[in-house]
Backbone as a ProteinNet text record, in pm:
[ID]
protein_1_A
[PRIMARY]
MKPYFLLLLFTNLAFSQAKIITWNLQDFGASKSDSTIIYIASIINNYDIAAIQEVVAGYGGPQAVAKLAEQLNRMGSKWQYTISNPTTSTAYKTERYAFLYKTKTIQLIGKPWLEQKHNQLIDREPYYGTFQHNNKQFTLVNFHAITKSKQPETEIKYFKFLPAQYPTLNLIFLGDFNCPQSHTVFNPLKKQGYKPAFTDQKTSLKKECINNNCLASEYDNIYYNSNTTTIKNPKPIHFYKDFKNFNHAKLITDHIPLTLEIYIN
[TERTIARY]
2280.5	2347.6	2460	2525.6	2595.6	2509.3	2533.8	2482.6	2493.1	2634.5	2663.4	2653.3	2593.4	2554.5	2418.2	2345.3	2198.4	2182.3	2251.6	2273.7	2254.1	2404.8	2434.7	2270.4	2261.5	2105	2015.1	1976.8	1864.9	1918.3	2043.6	2068.3	2072.6	2114.2	2074.1	1955.7	1844.3	1722.8	1653	1719.1	1660.3	1697.2	1834.4	1879.4	1823.2	1763.6	1736.3	1616.8	1507.2	1365.1	1341.4	1228.9	1187.8	1007.3	974.8	836.7	768.7	680.5	579.8	435.4	370.4	258.9	165.3	42.4	-22.4	-165.3	-215.8	-346.1	-430	-582.7	-636.9	-708.6	-638.7	-708.9	-784.7	-916.7	-1021.6	-1021	-1032.5	-1055.7	-937.2	-811.9	-717.9	-666.2	-686.3	-667.6	-816.5	-912	-1038.2	-1101.1	-1055.3	-1177.6	-1095.4	-946.4	-873.3	-835.5	-855.7	-817.4	-710.6	-620.2	-500.4	-479	-549.6	-564.7	-542.2	-633.4	-645.5	-542.6	-437.5	-315.7	-180.3	-226.7	-136.2	-177.8	-275.8	-325.5	-266.7	-281.1	-240.5	-89.8	-53.1	135.6	201.6	134.1	135.7	153.7	71	62.6	176.3	180.6	291.9	420.4	468	576.4	660.4	588.8	632.8	692.3	666.1	704.2	834.1	867.1	981	944.9	814.7	768.8	613.7	578.2	392.8	336.2	230.1	169.6	43	20.6	-126.2	-194.6	-310.9	-437.4	-528.8	-575	-705.2	-649.3	-565	-537	-610.4	-681.2	-729	-653.5	-722.6	-608.9	-624.8	-739.6	-752.1	-657.9	-691.8	-614.1	-665.9	-572.6	-570.9	-489.7	-487.9	-417.6	-261.6	-191.3	-42	-16.2	-104.5	-100.2	-96.6	-183.3	-200.7	-102.7	-67.1	48	174.3	220.5	307.4	276	147.1	143.7	169.6	145.4	174.7	289.3	393.4	514.5	552.7	545.4	621.8	565.4	477.2	429.7	504.4	555.9	636.3	790.2	824.6	952.5	967.3	862.1	850.2	882.9	836	875.3	971.8	1040.7	1196.7	1327.5	1235.5	1311.1	1279.4	1354	1346.2	1313.3	1167.5	1100.9	1091.7	1082.2	1037.9	933.6	884.1	759.9	790.2	679.7	656.7	514.6	471.9	313.2	331.6	205.4	190.8	89.1	119.2	19.5	-120	-187.2	-344.4	-330.5	-406.4	-450.3	-546.7	-511.8	-536	-707.1	-766.4	-892.4	-1002.8	-1098.6	-1192.5	-1316.7	-1309.6	-1434.4	-1525.5	-1392.1	-1438.6	-1399.2	-1304.4	-1244.4	-1120.1	-1071	-908.8	-863.6	-759.7	-725.6	-543.8	-476.4	-312.6	-299	-174.6	-91.1	14.4	65.8	151.2	238.4	386.1	489.4	544.4	546.2	650.1	732.8	879.2	956.9	1056.8	1096	1226.6	1341.9	1446	1570.3	1640.8	1644	1774.4	1762.8	1651.9	1650.4	1605.6	1538.5	1505.7	1571.3	1612.9	1639.8	1544.3	1487.6	1449.5	1513.1	1534.4	1577.9	1495.1	1552.3	1522.8	1351.9	1296.5	1132.1	1048.2	954.9	811.6	752.5	657.2	588.6	467.6	345.3	227.2	244.6	167.5	146.4	127.5	172	177	85.4	146.9	102.4	-37.5	-84	-235.1	-354.4	-273	-338.2	-514.7	-496.5	-646.8	-740.5	-708.2	-786.3	-787.2	-658.5	-722.1	-736.5	-853.3	-914.4	-832.5	-739	-687.2	-544.8	-451.4	-364.7	-272.1	-174.6	-100.2	30.2	89.1	203.6	294.3	436.9	550.3	634.4	736.9	802.3	919	1031.7	1131.1	1218.4	1236	1303.8	1438.3	1518.6	1626.7	1662.6	1703.1	1683.2	1798.9	1914.8	2011.2	2062.5	2119.1	2110	2051.6	1926.2	1841.6	1702.4	1666.5	1601.4	1451.9	1300.4	1197.4	1109.8	982.1	924.7	777.2	709.8	577.4	489.9	394	324.5	192.2	130	31.6	-72.3	-192.2	-297.6	-422.3	-527.8	-695.2	-771.2	-847.6	-910.7	-1057.2	-1130	-1233.4	-1361.1	-1460.4	-1595.7	-1568.7	-1648.7	-1697.4	-1800.5	-1891.1	-2020.9	-1989.8	-1862.8	-1800.9	-1720.7	-1700	-1636.2	-1475	-1394.6	-1256	-1171.8	-1279.7	-1160.8	-1134.5	-1238	-1214.5	-1095.5	-1011.7	-912.3	-774.2	-801.2	-680.9	-648.6	-757.2	-669.1	-551.6	-549	-416.4	-285.7	-283.4	-181.3	-94.7	-141.3	-67.2	31.9	15.9	113.5	234.9	218.7	319.2	455.4	467.5	606.1	689.2	598.9	682.9	712	632.6	668.4	786.5	808.6	915.4	999	1066.4	1135.9	1235.5	1307.2	1434.3	1383.6	1271.5	1214.6	1134.5	1173.6	1105.5	958.4	851.4	719.8	657.6	605.8	495.1	373.5	243.8	122.6	75.8	58.5	-32.5	-149.3	-260.2	-351.7	-498	-559.5	-710.4	-751.8	-793.8	-789.7	-1007.6	-1049.8	-1201.1	-1232.6	-1138	-1160	-1090.4	-1156.5	-1087.8	-980.9	-877.6	-771.4	-801.6	-945.7	-990.9	-1052.5	-1067.7	-1105.2	-1019.9	-1069.2	-976.9	-911	-947.1	-874.6	-685.1	-682.4	-555.8	-483.2	-534.6	-467.2	-352.4	-322.9	-243.7	-142	-159	-16.5	25.3	-40.8	-28.8	50.8	-0.2	83	221.7	250.4	376.3	461.9	435.7	473.9	409.4	332	291.4	191.1	188.9	121.9	43.8	-87.4	-144.5	-89.6	-58.7	4.7	-91.8	-240.6	-326.3	-458.9	-478.2	-621.8	-736.8	-869.2	-987.5	-977.5	-848	-888.9	-942.9	-1086.8	-1168.5	-1064.6	-1104.4	-1026.2	-1088.5	-1228.1	-1336.1	-1401.3	-1448.4	-1522.1	-1688.7	-1729.4	-1876.2	-1965.4	-2073	-2102.8	-2143.6	-2200.4	-2222.1	-2125.5	-2085.8	-2010.6	-2088.1	-2114.4	-2193.1	-2148.8	-2180.9	-2067	-1905.4	-1884.7	-1724.1	-1690.6	-1820.7	-1801.2	-1823.4	-1738.8	-1676.3	-1629.3	-1607.9	-1517.4	-1628.2	-1633.2	-1729.5	-1683.8	-1533.8	-1528.3	-1340.4	-1314.4	-1180.2	-1118.2	-1120.2	-1053.1	-900.1	-869.2	-710.7	-596.4	-482.2	-376.1	-245.9	-122	-26.8	-8.5	57.3	77.8	227.5	338.3	446.6	500.5	646	687.8	776.7	685.1	751.1	868.7	925	1043.5	1132.3	1118.6	1238	1210.7	1113.8	1065.1	1001.2	1085.6	977.9	955	821.5	712.8	773.5	719.8	675.1	575.5	568.5	446.9	336.4	249.3	148	60.3	50.9	-70	-174.8	-269.1	-393.7	-381.8	-397.2	-408.3	-550.5	-649.1	-778.6	-761.3	-717.2	-740.4	-827.8	-976.3	-1093.6	-1090.9	-1068.3	-1029.3	-1002.6	-916.4	-913.9	-943.4	-1097.5	-1182.2	-1304.3	-1331.6	-1498.3	-1618.3	-1597.9	-1728.6	-1657.5	-1720.4	-1686.7	-1689.9	-1816.9	-1852.8	-1683.4	-1648.8	-1491.1	-1370.5	-1380.2	-1267.3	-1269.4	-1416.6	-1447.3	-1387.5	-1376.1	-1346.8	-1187.3	-1123.8	-976.9	-1000	-1055.7	-1090.3	-1152.7	-1189.8	-1296.4	-1237.3	-1077.3	-1035.6	-907.3	-872.7	-762.9	-658.7	-516.2	-419.6	-386.4	-244.2	-209.6	-49.4	-19.7	133.3	210.1	361.3	423	573.6	673.3	806.6	857.4	928.2	983.6	1122.9	1146.6	1311	1335.9	1403.3	1453.7	1545.2	1528.8	1602.7	1746.5
1252.7	1162.6	1046	976.9	903.5	730.9	625	529.9	446.9	437.8	392.3	438.6	565.1	643.7	655.1	617.7	571.9	433.3	328.5	186.7	206.7	285.2	281.7	339.3	450.6	530.6	404.4	329.1	253.3	107.7	95.5	-1.2	19	142.2	205.1	186	225.8	251.9	114.5	6.6	-129.4	-193.4	-162.1	-208.3	-141.3	-9	50.3	94.4	-8.1	15.2	-119	-76.1	-149	-158	-308.6	-303.7	-275.7	-227.1	-198.3	-254.7	-348.1	-374.4	-318.1	-239.7	-212.4	-280.4	-331.2	-425.4	-398.2	-365.9	-384.6	-511.5	-596.1	-718.2	-771.4	-733.6	-710.6	-810.5	-734.5	-833.1	-906.8	-898.1	-988.7	-1042.1	-1192	-1242.3	-1287.5	-1219.2	-1229.3	-1387.2	-1398.6	-1484.6	-1542.1	-1552.5	-1615.4	-1724.7	-1840.4	-1972.7	-2000.7	-2080.6	-2145.8	-2090.8	-2186.3	-2165.9	-2033.1	-1941.2	-1783.9	-1696.8	-1747.3	-1690.9	-1729.4	-1856.5	-1926.7	-1853.2	-1819.1	-1750	-1586.5	-1525.1	-1391.5	-1394.9	-1464.6	-1491.9	-1512	-1584.7	-1584.5	-1463.6	-1394.2	-1239.2	-1165.7	-1144.2	-1034.8	-1109.6	-1257.3	-1288.4	-1223.9	-1170.1	-1090.9	-954.8	-891.3	-790.9	-778	-662.8	-626.7	-619.7	-521.6	-481	-451.1	-479.4	-527	-451.1	-313.8	-261.2	-298	-343.4	-432.6	-358.8	-304.2	-234.1	-357.3	-303.8	-369	-508.3	-518	-618.1	-600.4	-704.8	-663.3	-644.4	-546.5	-535.7	-619.4	-685.4	-812.8	-936	-1068.3	-1167.5	-1193.9	-1257.1	-1299	-1187.6	-1091.1	-1002.8	-1021.4	-1025.4	-1043.1	-1209.5	-1284.8	-1428.2	-1432.2	-1363.9	-1415.7	-1356.4	-1212.7	-1136.1	-1254.3	-1296	-1409.5	-1534.6	-1594.2	-1668.8	-1645.5	-1528.3	-1469.6	-1506	-1459.4	-1413.3	-1578.6	-1661	-1793	-1829.5	-1842.2	-1875.2	-1790.1	-1711.2	-1637.5	-1681.9	-1701	-1779.8	-1899.9	-1965.2	-2086.8	-2091.8	-1966.6	-1945.5	-1891.5	-1920.8	-1879.6	-1773.6	-1685.9	-1561.8	-1535.3	-1488.9	-1463.5	-1341.1	-1336.7	-1186.8	-1186.1	-1053.5	-1032.1	-911.6	-895	-816.3	-740.5	-654	-567	-503.2	-524.7	-502.1	-396.5	-285.7	-165.1	-201.7	-142.2	-132.2	-103.2	-144.6	-63.7	58.9	117.6	235.1	311.8	417.7	478.6	515.8	500.6	559.8	500.8	537	497.6	507.6	645	667.8	585.2	492.8	416.4	312.9	227.4	92.5	75.9	56.7	34.9	-45.9	-57.5	-160.7	-194.6	-263.6	-287.3	-243.6	-192.4	-208.3	-329.1	-351	-409.9	-385.6	-409.4	-376.1	-545.1	-604.4	-733.1	-672.9	-757.2	-723.4	-797.8	-823.7	-918.9	-858.9	-949.4	-893.8	-891.1	-932.1	-927.3	-801.9	-741.5	-631.4	-495.6	-519.4	-418.3	-438.6	-322.7	-309.6	-167.3	-253	-167.9	-105	67.8	138.4	198	159.2	194.8	153.4	195.7	113.3	179.5	142.8	191.5	250.6	345.1	404.8	473.3	445.7	544.8	658.5	764.7	871.4	958.7	1059.1	1043.2	1238.5	1300.3	1410.9	1460.9	1378.9	1409.2	1274.2	1231.7	1069.6	1089.6	1214.1	1250.5	1297.8	1331.6	1389.8	1282.3	1180	1091.4	959.9	903.2	807.9	672.1	641.6	520.9	613	641.7	742.9	617.2	702.5	618.9	567.1	488	383.7	393.3	459.9	497.1	372	354.3	301.9	313.7	314	366.1	282.8	271.1	128.2	192.5	102.4	136.7	8	79.3	-5.4	20.7	-30	2.6	155	165.8	294.2	442.6	399.2	492.8	453.8	588.3	523.5	639.3	530.2	610.4	520.8	646.9	635.3	598.5	458.1	429.7	512.5	538.9	620.6	517.1	436.3	322.6	358.3	396.2	455.8	370.2	371.6	310	433	509	597.4	552.6	641.2	610.4	605.3	512.4	522.3	636.3	629.7	757.4	810.4	733	776.8	861.4	851.2	924.1	1047.1	1094.5	1188.9	1196	1102.4	1079.7	1171	1282.1	1430.5	1488.2	1483.3	1562.9	1499.1	1390.7	1330.9	1339.5	1328.9	1349.7	1463.2	1556.7	1703	1712.2	1658.9	1684.5	1611.3	1544.4	1487.5	1596.6	1706.4	1818.8	1894.7	1846	1896.8	1788.1	1673.7	1589.5	1568.9	1624.2	1670.2	1748.1	1858.6	1943.6	1918	1792.5	1759.6	1655.5	1624.7	1483	1570.2	1683	1712.3	1633	1526.1	1454.7	1345.8	1314	1181.5	1193.9	1096.7	1084.3	1005	1070.3	986	985.2	833.1	791.5	731.6	781	780.3	685.8	546	464.3	385.8	322.6	218.1	285.8	282.6	287.4	417.6	509.3	655.5	646.8	582.1	588.4	715.6	777.9	899.4	892.9	926.1	944	1011.8	1010.3	1124.2	1238	1260.3	1373.6	1467.2	1456.7	1509.4	1632.2	1781.6	1832.3	1831.1	1760.6	1743.7	1719	1657.1	1601.8	1740.7	1850.6	1947.8	2005.7	2010.2	2065.5	1980.3	1874.9	1734.3	1764.4	1803.9	1772.8	1921.6	2007.1	2142.3	2130.7	2041.7	2032.3	1930.2	1879.9	1771.3	1661.5	1597	1454	1475	1339.5	1281	1157.2	1137.2	996.6	908.3	781.6	690.7	649.9	646.6	577.2	714.8	734	828.4	714.8	744	666.8	528.9	496.6	334.7	274.2	231.1	189	25.6	32	-51	-129.7	-81.4	-191	-267.3	-398.4	-476.2	-465.2	-497.9	-432.9	-592.2	-561.1	-694.8	-806.2	-770.7	-840.4	-808.2	-916.2	-897.4	-909	-800.7	-851.3	-788.8	-874.3	-863.8	-799.4	-846.2	-805	-687.6	-646	-453.9	-528.8	-525.9	-586.6	-486	-358.2	-284.9	-151.1	-101.4	41.3	135.3	159.5	286.7	315.5	429.9	466.1	528.2	397.5	431.1	422.7	333.6	268.9	394.9	397.8	466.2	463.5	528.1	552.5	704.2	813.1	904.7	937.6	946.5	989.3	1121.6	1166.4	1288.4	1286.8	1365.9	1353.5	1439.8	1512.8	1562.8	1516.8	1412.9	1303.3	1159.1	1126.4	976.4	937.9	870.5	807.8	708.5	704.5	557.3	485.3	376.7	290.1	187.7	112.7	55.2	3.6	144.1	130.1	47.5	-55.8	-159.5	-216.8	-188.3	-267	-447.5	-522.8	-670.1	-734.9	-747.3	-792.9	-947	-964.9	-1117.3	-1200.2	-1112.6	-1168.8	-1273.2	-1216.7	-1294.8	-1481.4	-1478.6	-1580.9	-1719.1	-1645.3	-1733.5	-1776.3	-1840.2	-1881	-1792.8	-1813.9	-1745.5	-1651.1	-1531.4	-1408.6	-1386.6	-1456.8	-1458.3	-1536.1	-1608.5	-1710.1	-1613.9	-1522.8	-1428.6	-1311.1	-1299.1	-1187.2	-1239.1	-1364.6	-1452.8	-1368.3	-1366.7	-1302.6	-1164.1	-1056.5	-961.1	-869.4	-751.2	-647.6	-561.9	-575.5	-453.1	-517.2	-481.7	-519.1	-432.6	-525.2	-468.5	-357.9	-279	-174.9	-229.9	-197.1	-222.1	-131.1	-115.9	-13.4	-34.5	8.3	-0.4	190.3	198.8	334	348.2	458.2	492.6	612	600.9	747.5	830	949.1	1003.1	1029.9
-2678.6	-2559.3	-2658.8	-2601.4	-2681.3	-2652.8	-2745.5	-2726.3	-2572.3	-2532.1	-2428.5	-2281	-2314.8	-2174.5	-2160.4	-2236.8	-2266.7	-2199.2	-2278.6	-2215.1	-2048.1	-1992.2	-1835.4	-1794.2	-1842.8	-1778.8	-1756	-1858.2	-1864.8	-1743.4	-1773.8	-1692.2	-1540.8	-1495	-1372.5	-1331.2	-1411.9	-1364.9	-1333.1	-1421.6	-1414.7	-1304.4	-1243.3	-1117.6	-967.5	-1021.6	-900.6	-842.7	-948.9	-884.4	-781.6	-701.5	-609.5	-659.3	-648.1	-660.5	-567.3	-557.7	-435.1	-452.2	-358.8	-361.6	-268.6	-266.5	-146.9	-194.9	-62.3	-70	45.6	33.5	162	158.3	282.1	298.7	389.1	375.5	438.9	552.8	661.2	825.3	816.7	757.2	768.3	910	919.9	1051.5	1110.1	1056.3	1111.5	1034.5	903.5	819.7	679.6	723.9	598.3	624.2	533.4	565.4	500.1	533.6	468	334.6	277.6	123.6	60.8	157.2	92.4	126.2	239.7	266.3	176.2	105.7	24	-108.7	-158.9	-294.3	-249	-201.5	-105.2	-125.2	-56.8	-116.9	-224.2	-287.6	-462.3	-537.8	-484.3	-539.3	-508.1	-373.2	-319.1	-327.4	-374.2	-394	-511.9	-592.2	-717.2	-693	-592.4	-533.7	-441.2	-412	-322.8	-193.3	-176.1	-41.4	-79	42.7	61.7	142.7	136.4	240.7	254.7	361.5	392.3	459.7	473.8	553.5	571.4	700.5	745.3	798.5	858.5	977.8	1087.9	1137.3	1257.6	1399.2	1448.9	1566.8	1695.7	1722	1841.9	1774.2	1838.7	1814.7	1694.9	1607.6	1476.9	1366.3	1374.3	1319.9	1311.5	1392	1401.2	1346.7	1410.6	1376.1	1176	1119.4	1022	929.4	978.7	923.4	929.1	1031.8	1069	955.3	960.8	887.5	716.8	685.1	538.8	513.3	617.7	595.6	601.2	677.1	669.3	523.7	474.3	336.7	234.2	227.4	147.5	117.7	251.8	302.1	203.6	202.5	144.3	-33.3	-57.8	-226.1	-245.1	-200.9	-241.3	-200	-153	-100.5	60.8	141.1	257.1	292.5	358.9	370.3	548.5	546.6	690.5	694.6	799	821.8	960.5	938.5	1053.8	1085.8	1203	1205.6	1304.8	1271.2	1387	1486.4	1584.5	1716.4	1683	1727.3	1709.3	1684.1	1576.2	1588.8	1708.9	1734.9	1856.8	1839.7	1730.7	1720.4	1800.3	1886.7	1961.5	1903.2	1825.5	1744	1644.9	1594.9	1480.4	1495.6	1428.2	1418.4	1412.5	1519.1	1558.7	1463.7	1397.9	1296	1323.9	1240.7	1217.2	1099.3	1070.3	930.3	936.3	820.4	790.5	692.9	668.6	583.8	593.2	457.8	440.9	341	344.4	268.6	225.9	113.9	83.5	116.3	203.5	254.9	141	44.5	-55	-89.9	-138.8	-204.1	-117.3	-28.1	38.2	214.7	285.5	431.9	493.1	585.5	705.1	773.7	750.2	838.6	1003.7	1084.8	1215.1	1232	1275.1	1348.5	1296.5	1223.1	1192.3	1297.5	1248.3	1392.6	1345.2	1419.1	1388.6	1392.5	1312.7	1327.2	1454.9	1538.1	1646.8	1660.4	1592.7	1590.9	1536.5	1463.9	1409.4	1426.5	1548.6	1543	1624.6	1695	1727.7	1625.4	1512.8	1355.8	1287.2	1299.7	1168.4	1246.9	1216.8	1311.3	1291.7	1199.3	1183.6	1111	1224.3	1174.7	1105	1001.3	902.7	1001	900.2	980.7	862.2	917	837.5	835.5	749.2	735.9	635.1	680.9	616	537.9	411	375.1	273.2	236.7	136.8	43.9	-92.3	-187.4	-281.7	-283.8	-378.3	-336.8	-187.7	-128.7	-137.5	-184.3	-185.1	-103.1	-31	117.1	53.4	88.5	71.1	227	238	331.7	315.7	314.2	309.5	397.8	342.5	454.6	407.8	538.3	496.8	561.9	493.5	570.8	511.5	584.9	551.6	623.9	524.7	609.8	624.4	706.5	718.9	627.2	612.9	524.8	438.7	302.4	231.4	291.1	361.1	412	562.7	596	732.7	666.8	547.7	485.6	522.8	451.7	462.7	443.2	370.8	322.6	469.1	538.7	681	765	709.1	786.1	691.1	568.8	454.9	446.3	474.2	482.7	544.9	659.1	738	674.1	551.1	504.5	407.5	415.5	359	441.3	566.2	628.5	707.5	651.6	641.8	578.6	474.2	408.6	463.3	524	593.2	744.3	821.3	941.2	923.4	812.4	771.2	681.5	698.2	547.2	480.7	610.9	547	467.5	470.4	426.9	284.8	246.2	86.3	80.3	130.4	179.8	14.8	68.1	-37.5	28.8	-6.5	70.9	-31.6	47.2	-27.4	76.5	-21.7	59.3	46.4	123.7	69.3	169.9	50.8	99	89.7	42.2	43.6	-27.8	-124.4	-171.2	-315.4	-405.9	-562.9	-561.3	-614.2	-673.6	-717.2	-765.2	-837	-705.6	-637.2	-522.2	-460.9	-454.3	-387.4	-302.7	-213.6	-59	-114.5	-201.7	-267.8	-340.1	-378.1	-395.1	-379.5	-212.1	-136.5	-137.4	-138.6	-176.6	-353.3	-433.3	-555.7	-616.3	-543.6	-562.8	-472.1	-417.9	-346	-406.8	-533	-620.4	-600.9	-518.6	-523.6	-646.6	-682.1	-814.4	-785.8	-794.5	-817.9	-889.7	-876.2	-966	-1060.9	-1009.5	-1069.3	-1097.5	-1198.1	-1214.1	-1305.8	-1243.4	-1296.4	-1262.3	-1161.4	-1129.8	-1044.6	-1058.3	-959.3	-862.6	-775.4	-693.7	-592.1	-563.2	-449.4	-541.9	-492.8	-582	-523	-681.1	-612.2	-556.2	-513.3	-469.5	-569.5	-687.5	-782.1	-918.2	-970.1	-1111.4	-1231.9	-1295.9	-1407.2	-1522.9	-1642.9	-1770.9	-1751.2	-1654.5	-1632.3	-1591.4	-1534.6	-1442.2	-1316.7	-1237.7	-1106.5	-1010.7	-1065.6	-964.8	-953.9	-801.8	-779.9	-755.4	-669.6	-670.6	-685	-692.9	-710.8	-570.1	-458.4	-358.2	-329	-374.2	-343.9	-434.8	-394.7	-432.6	-424.7	-485.4	-430.1	-490.5	-394	-414.9	-378.2	-475.9	-496.8	-510.9	-452.7	-455.8	-634.9	-719.7	-849.7	-874.6	-745.2	-796.1	-725.5	-665.8	-629.6	-661	-695.5	-748.9	-889.1	-949.9	-1046.4	-1085.9	-1120.3	-1101.6	-1265.4	-1284	-1363.8	-1380.7	-1493.1	-1474.4	-1306.8	-1329.8	-1235.1	-1299.1	-1212.6	-1267.8	-1150	-1193.2	-1099.9	-1104.9	-1012.2	-1025.4	-1000.1	-1107.3	-1122.1	-1079.4	-960	-874.9	-867.7	-909.8	-914.9	-1058.2	-1144.6	-1278.7	-1260.6	-1152.5	-1144.3	-1081.1	-1065.9	-995.1	-1073.1	-1101.6	-1176.6	-1068.4	-965.6	-904.9	-836.2	-854.4	-812.2	-630.6	-602.5	-417.3	-401.1	-483.4	-397.8	-399.9	-487	-488.2	-431.3	-364	-257.1	-106	-104.3	22	29.1	-65.4	-68.8	37.2	-54.2	-3.4	-100.3	-71.7	-98.5	-212.7	-209.1	-281.8	-375.6	-504.8	-586.8	-531.5	-568.4	-514.2	-624.4	-609.1	-652.5	-697.4	-793.1	-784.4	-858.7	-853.8	-912.3	-888.2	-968.7	-949.5	-934.2	-879.1	-817.7	-858.4	-893.4	-892.4	-808.9	-687.4	-629	-726.7	-736.5	-827.5	-752.3
[MASK]
+++++++++++++++++++++++++++++++++++++++++++++++++++++++++++++++++++++++++++++++++++++++++++++++++++++++++++++++++++++++++++++++++++++++++++++++++++++++++++++++++++++++++++++++++++++++++++++++++++++++++++++++++++++++++++++++++++++++++++++++++++++++++++++++++++++++++

């Protein structure tokens, strides 16, 4: 391949990547101070779109997301957000999801929605949002599974049906699965071409951080269709290292965020 073709290819890749962050913000809206929201915004501001899990369903959740968007707007770029209705579960713990995105680089296509077909089988049914970046569309499937003790694989198993349910959408599953990517429940998705962006990456915080051993379990991840999507620079953000006191870090949340750049083929 001639050098100028290579340059053109790498240039197109560089300008076609959307930077995504997914983050479980424990009880967001119930116990986050203004300084905490400012800190969270300082992390998210480096990306184009954020998928947030564990927004409280009742009073405080939508208000906290709005405050986070307001803070992001003070940082130099225009941000918009969308927040889900409360999930329909009555058996466990209803919550909301949120997306925040930079309008300069990301366009929201249509109206986001909570999963309807499997909402009685998945406690906190996922929240879908279709976005466009440089004329390429992708749909983020924002999800927070039931806890490990309640066997999240019993609801994750329904994810294998979602690509066929939405055949025209380029689905990217992301969030807190409370289940490692090595679990066999993900095999049907993997057989369809979906790959985890992270392997052996612990994401939940321990109760105590001893000798820099601060992470407990491999719960959060991003699963992308390798037939349609290329990823670059998958990185965890060890935000707790910004704090001298580990307990102060845990006031932010009990999960680290995961980030990557996507290129739609």
